[in-house]
C-alpha positions in Angstrom: 6.0 18.6 -12.1 3.4 20.0 -9.8 3.0 18.7 -6.3 -0.1 17.0 -5.0 -2.7 19.2 -3.4 -3.7 19.3 0.2 -7.2 20.1 1.4 -7.7 21.6 4.8 -11.3 21.8 6.0 -12.1 23.7 9.1 -15.4 22.1 10.3 -16.1 24.9 12.7 -16.1 27.6 10.1 -16.7 25.4 7.1 -13.7 27.1 5.5 -11.9 25.0 2.9 -8.3 25.7 1.8 -6.7 23.9 -1.1 -2.9 24.3 -1.5 0.1 22.5 -2.9 2.3 20.5 -0.6 5.3 22.2 0.8 8.7 20.7 -0.1 9.0 18.9 3.2 5.5 17.5 2.9 6.3 16.4 -0.7 9.4 14.6 0.4 7.4 12.8 3.1 4.7 11.9 0.6 7.2 10.4 -1.8 8.8 8.4 1.1 5.4 7.0 2.1 4.6 6.1 -1.5 7.9 4.2 -1.8 7.2 2.4 1.4 3.7 1.5 0.2 5.1 0.2 -3.1 7.7 -1.9 -1.2 5.0 -3.5 1.0 2.8 -4.2 -2.1 5.7 -5.9 -3.9 6.6 -7.9 -0.8 3.0 -9.1 -0.5 2.9 -10.1 -4.2 6.2 -12.0 -3.8 4.7 -13.9 -0.8 1.6 -14.8 -2.8 3.7 -16.0 -5.7 6.0 -18.0 -3.4 3.0 -19.6 -1.7 1.5 -20.6 -5.1 4.8 -22.0 -6.2 5.2 -24.1 -3.0 1.6 -25.5 -3.3 2.3 -26.4 -6.9 5.6 -28.2 -6.0 3.7 -30.1 -3.2 1.0 -30.9 -5.6 -1.8 -29.7 -3.3 -4.5 -27.0 -3.5 -4.8 -24.1 -1.1 -7.9 -25.7 0.5 -5.9 -28.9 1.1 -3.1 -26.9 2.7 -5.6 -25.2 4.9 -7.0 -28.6 5.9 -3.5 -29.9 6.8 -2.7 -26.8 8.9 -6.0 -26.8 10.8 
């Protein structure tokens, strides 16, 4: 598997360098991607739990907002 590319752009000289990530950068990249995925799954779980609760209460999201305002 090839590693993702990194683009370095020196705005003073307008030089652009494209290179593969180093091993250390790639490990950090994979770690950040895993954290992003975990946050995304947690958010989806909260949305699902909220919808389930509203359904059990028999109210709409607008009615819940009205009650909490």
